[in-house]
SEMAR-205753 format. One record per atom (N, C-alpha, C): x, y, z; residue number from 1. Coordinates in nm, 3 decimals. Example, Ala and Ser with C-alpha at 12.3 -4.5 7.8 and 13.67 -1.06 7.14 Angstrom:
2
(r (1.319,-0.569,0.780),1)
(r (1.230,-0.450,0.780),1)
(r (1.320,-0.330,0.780),1)
(r (1.285,-0.225,0.708),2)
(r (1.367,-0.106,0.714),2)
(r (1.290,0.003,0.787),2)
//
This chain:
92
(r (-0.504,0.979,-0.022),1)
(r (-0.515,1.091,0.068),1)
(r (-0.375,1.138,0.107),1)
(r (-0.354,1.266,0.098),2)
(r (-0.226,1.324,0.134),2)
(r (-0.228,1.358,0.283),2)
(r (-0.129,1.306,0.353),3)
(r (-0.118,1.332,0.497),3)
(r (-0.001,1.428,0.516),3)
(r (-0.029,1.554,0.546),4)
(r (0.082,1.649,0.564),4)
(r (0.154,1.628,0.697),4)
(r (0.283,1.651,0.694),5)
(r (0.364,1.645,0.815),5)
(r (0.418,1.785,0.839),5)
(r (0.391,1.839,0.955),6)
(r (0.435,1.974,0.988),6)
(r (0.550,1.964,1.089),6)
(r (0.660,2.029,1.058),7)
(r (0.777,2.030,1.147),7)
(r (0.798,2.174,1.192),7)
(r (0.784,2.197,1.320),8)
(r (0.803,2.330,1.377),8)
(r (0.946,2.340,1.431),8)
(r (1.027,2.416,1.361),9)
(r (1.167,2.431,1.400),9)
(r (1.196,2.573,1.446),9)
(r (1.095,2.644,1.487),10)
(r (1.110,2.786,1.521),10)
(r (1.206,2.810,1.637),10)
(r (1.218,2.718,1.729),11)
(r (1.307,2.740,1.844),11)
(r (1.451,2.698,1.819),11)
(r (1.478,2.630,1.709),12)
(r (1.614,2.580,1.684),12)
(r (1.715,2.690,1.661),12)
(r (1.674,2.794,1.592),13)
(r (1.767,2.900,1.557),13)
(r (1.828,2.964,1.683),13)
(r (1.745,2.993,1.781),14)
(r (1.794,3.054,1.904),14)
(r (1.864,2.953,1.995),14)
(r (1.804,2.837,2.008),15)
(r (1.856,2.739,2.103),15)
(r (1.991,2.681,2.062),15)
(r (2.010,2.658,1.933),16)
(r (2.134,2.594,1.887),16)
(r (2.219,2.686,1.799),16)
(r (2.187,2.810,1.794),17)
(r (2.260,2.907,1.713),17)
(r (2.279,2.857,1.571),17)
(r (2.169,2.817,1.510),18)
(r (2.172,2.766,1.373),18)
(r (2.123,2.875,1.279),18)
(r (2.182,2.877,1.161),19)
(r (2.135,2.972,1.060),19)
(r (2.005,2.920,0.999),19)
(r (1.933,3.010,0.937),20)
(r (1.807,2.970,0.872),20)
(r (1.835,2.865,0.764),20)
(r (1.944,2.880,0.692),21)
(r (1.980,2.784,0.587),21)
(r (2.009,2.646,0.647),21)
(r (2.080,2.643,0.760),22)
(r (2.109,2.516,0.827),22)
(r (1.980,2.447,0.871),22)
(r (1.887,2.524,0.923),23)
(r (1.759,2.469,0.968),23)
(r (1.680,2.415,0.849),23)
(r (1.678,2.491,0.740),24)
(r (1.605,2.445,0.621),24)
(r (1.666,2.318,0.564),24)
(r (1.798,2.308,0.564),25)
(r (1.864,2.186,0.515),25)
(r (1.832,2.067,0.606),25)
(r (1.830,2.091,0.737),26)
(r (1.797,1.985,0.831),26)
(r (1.652,1.939,0.811),26)
(r (1.560,2.033,0.794),27)
(r (1.420,1.997,0.772),27)
(r (1.406,1.923,0.639),27)
(r (1.475,1.969,0.535),28)
(r (1.470,1.902,0.406),28)
(r (1.514,1.757,0.418),28)
(r (1.626,1.734,0.486),29)
(r (1.674,1.597,0.506),29)
(r (1.577,1.514,0.589),29)
(r (1.517,1.576,0.689),30)
(r (1.421,1.506,0.775),30)
(r (1.299,1.463,0.694),30)
(r (1.246,1.555,0.615),31)
(r (1.128,1.524,0.533),31)
(r (1.160,1.412,0.435),31)
(r (1.274,1.420,0.370),32)
(r (1.311,1.316,0.273),32)
(r (1.335,1.182,0.342),32)
(r (1.395,1.184,0.460),33)
(r (1.417,1.060,0.534),33)
(r (1.285,0.996,0.577),33)
(r (1.193,1.077,0.624),34)
(r (1.061,1.026,0.664),34)
(r (0.989,0.967,0.543),34)
(r (0.993,1.039,0.431),35)
(r (0.926,0.992,0.310),35)
(r (0.986,0.861,0.261),35)
(r (1.119,0.851,0.261),36)
(r (1.184,0.728,0.216),36)
(r (1.155,0.611,0.310),36)
(r (1.148,0.638,0.439),37)
(r (1.115,0.532,0.535),37)
(r (0.971,0.486,0.514),37)
(r (0.880,0.580,0.487),38)
(r (0.741,0.544,0.459),38)
(r (0.734,0.458,0.333),38)
(r (0.811,0.494,0.231),39)
(r (0.818,0.416,0.108),39)
(r (0.867,0.275,0.137),39)
(r (0.973,0.265,0.218),40)
(r (1.028,0.134,0.253),40)
(r (0.927,0.049,0.328),40)
(r (0.860,0.108,0.426),41)
(r (0.762,0.033,0.506),41)
(r (0.640,-0.006,0.424),41)
(r (0.595,0.081,0.336),42)
(r (0.481,0.049,0.250),42)
(r (0.517,-0.069,0.160),42)
(r (0.637,-0.064,0.101),43)
(r (0.682,-0.174,0.016),43)
(r (0.698,-0.304,0.094),43)
(r (0.749,-0.293,0.215),44)
(r (0.765,-0.413,0.300),44)
(r (0.630,-0.476,0.331),44)
(r (0.533,-0.392,0.363),45)
(r (0.398,-0.441,0.393),45)
(r (0.336,-0.508,0.270),45)
(r (0.353,-0.446,0.154),46)
(r (0.301,-0.504,0.030),46)
(r (0.370,-0.637,0.001),46)
(r (0.500,-0.644,0.021),47)
(r (0.574,-0.768,-0.005),47)
(r (0.528,-0.880,0.087),47)
(r (0.493,-0.843,0.209),48)
(r (0.449,-0.942,0.307),48)
(r (0.309,-0.995,0.277),48)
(r (0.223,-0.910,0.221),49)
(r (0.082,-0.946,0.207),49)
(r (0.038,-0.982,0.065),49)
(r (0.120,-0.954,-0.034),50)
(r (0.082,-0.986,-0.171),50)
(r (0.165,-1.104,-0.222),50)
(r (0.108,-1.179,-0.313),51)
(r (0.180,-1.292,-0.370),51)
(r (0.203,-1.272,-0.519),51)
(r (0.111,-1.321,-0.603),52)
(r (0.131,-1.315,-0.747),52)
(r (0.126,-1.172,-0.802),52)
(r (0.066,-1.080,-0.731),53)
(r (0.055,-0.941,-0.778),53)
(r (0.162,-0.850,-0.718),53)
(r (0.248,-0.906,-0.635),54)
(r (0.348,-0.826,-0.561),54)
(r (0.433,-0.739,-0.653),54)
(r (0.493,-0.798,-0.755),55)
(r (0.584,-0.722,-0.841),55)
(r (0.513,-0.609,-0.915),55)
(r (0.394,-0.636,-0.964),56)
(r (0.320,-0.531,-1.035),56)
(r (0.287,-0.416,-0.941),56)
(r (0.247,-0.449,-0.819),57)
(r (0.215,-0.345,-0.722),57)
(r (0.340,-0.265,-0.686),57)
(r (0.449,-0.333,-0.653),58)
(r (0.571,-0.265,-0.613),58)
(r (0.632,-0.182,-0.726),58)
(r (0.615,-0.225,-0.850),59)
(r (0.665,-0.148,-0.963),59)
(r (0.592,-0.015,-0.980),59)
(r (0.475,-0.004,-0.923),60)
(r (0.397,0.119,-0.932),60)
(r (0.407,0.206,-0.807),60)
(r (0.476,0.158,-0.707),61)
(r (0.497,0.234,-0.584),61)
(r (0.628,0.312,-0.600),61)
(r (0.618,0.444,-0.592),62)
(r (0.738,0.525,-0.615),62)
(r (0.754,0.633,-0.508),62)
(r (0.879,0.671,-0.486),63)
(r (0.912,0.785,-0.402),63)
(r (0.934,0.903,-0.495),63)
(r (0.876,1.017,-0.461),64)
(r (0.889,1.137,-0.544),64)
(r (0.953,1.247,-0.460),64)
(r (1.067,1.296,-0.506),65)
(r (1.130,1.412,-0.443),65)
(r (1.065,1.534,-0.507),65)
(r (0.981,1.602,-0.432),66)
(r (0.905,1.714,-0.485),66)
(r (0.975,1.848,-0.465),66)
(r (1.102,1.846,-0.434),67)
(r (1.176,1.970,-0.417),67)
(r (1.207,1.997,-0.272),67)
(r (1.241,2.122,-0.245),68)
(r (1.284,2.163,-0.113),68)
(r (1.177,2.137,-0.008),68)
(r (1.213,2.059,0.093),69)
(r (1.128,2.025,0.208),69)
(r (0.998,1.957,0.167),69)
(r (1.002,1.881,0.059),70)
(r (0.883,1.809,0.013),70)
(r (0.924,1.672,-0.040),70)
(r (0.848,1.572,-0.003),71)
(r (0.869,1.437,-0.053),71)
(r (0.736,1.365,-0.048),71)
(r (0.719,1.265,-0.134),72)
(r (0.591,1.194,-0.138),72)
(r (0.614,1.049,-0.179),72)
(r (0.523,0.964,-0.137),73)
(r (0.519,0.826,-0.180),73)
(r (0.387,0.809,-0.254),73)
(r (0.396,0.759,-0.377),74)
(r (0.279,0.756,-0.464),74)
(r (0.263,0.617,-0.524),74)
(r (0.139,0.573,-0.533),75)
(r (0.108,0.452,-0.608),75)
(r (0.055,0.500,-0.743),75)
(r (0.136,0.484,-0.847),76)
(r (0.097,0.531,-0.980),76)
(r (-0.029,0.458,-1.025),76)
(r (-0.114,0.529,-1.095),77)
(r (-0.239,0.469,-1.141),77)
(r (-0.229,0.418,-1.284),77)
(r (-0.107,0.394,-1.333),78)
(r (-0.086,0.344,-1.469),78)
(r (-0.126,0.198,-1.484),78)
(r (-0.119,0.123,-1.377),79)
(r (-0.156,-0.019,-1.381),79)
(r (-0.288,-0.036,-1.306),79)
(r (-0.396,-0.067,-1.378),80)
(r (-0.526,-0.080,-1.312),80)
(r (-0.527,-0.183,-1.199),80)
(r (-0.448,-0.288,-1.213),81)
(r (-0.445,-0.391,-1.109),81)
(r (-0.391,-0.335,-0.978),81)
(r (-0.286,-0.255,-0.986),82)
(r (-0.230,-0.196,-0.864),82)
(r (-0.334,-0.109,-0.794),82)
(r (-0.410,-0.033,-0.872),83)
(r (-0.513,0.052,-0.814),83)
(r (-0.628,-0.031,-0.756),83)
(r (-0.661,-0.142,-0.821),84)
(r (-0.765,-0.230,-0.768),84)
(r (-0.723,-0.289,-0.633),84)
(r (-0.595,-0.326,-0.624),85)
(r (-0.545,-0.380,-0.499),85)
(r (-0.551,-0.275,-0.388),85)
(r (-0.519,-0.151,-0.422),86)
(r (-0.515,-0.045,-0.323),86)
(r (-0.655,0.000,-0.282),86)
(r (-0.741,0.020,-0.380),87)
(r (-0.874,0.077,-0.353),87)
(r (-0.981,-0.028,-0.330),87)
(r (-0.951,-0.152,-0.366),88)
(r (-1.053,-0.255,-0.361),88)
(r (-1.135,-0.250,-0.489),88)
(r (-1.202,-0.358,-0.516),89)
(r (-1.284,-0.364,-0.636),89)
(r (-1.407,-0.449,-0.604),89)
(r (-1.518,-0.410,-0.661),90)
(r (-1.641,-0.485,-0.634),90)
(r (-1.637,-0.620,-0.706),90)
(r (-1.718,-0.711,-0.658),91)
(r (-1.725,-0.845,-0.718),91)
(r (-1.782,-0.835,-0.860),91)
(r (-1.744,-0.930,-0.942),92)
(r (-1.794,-0.930,-1.079),92)
(r (-1.939,-0.968,-1.082),92)
//
């Protein structure tokens, strides 16, 4: 599930005499910093709670820079085990 983060910077231009480009660069850095911190915390949580499957799971957890003011943390579905750990799997 994608959780959007909305940053309202409409008052910054007037309050701090910032150009639109400066505001966009600040928001871009903020979004990327939040995304990278989320990636770090997700990996830390996985490292704490997984044992023999830890490396496979972490190898499929990636940060994606999606361009200007966009960033994402994704668990690639290339390894079925990583997806089973994330989504759960029914008993055999």
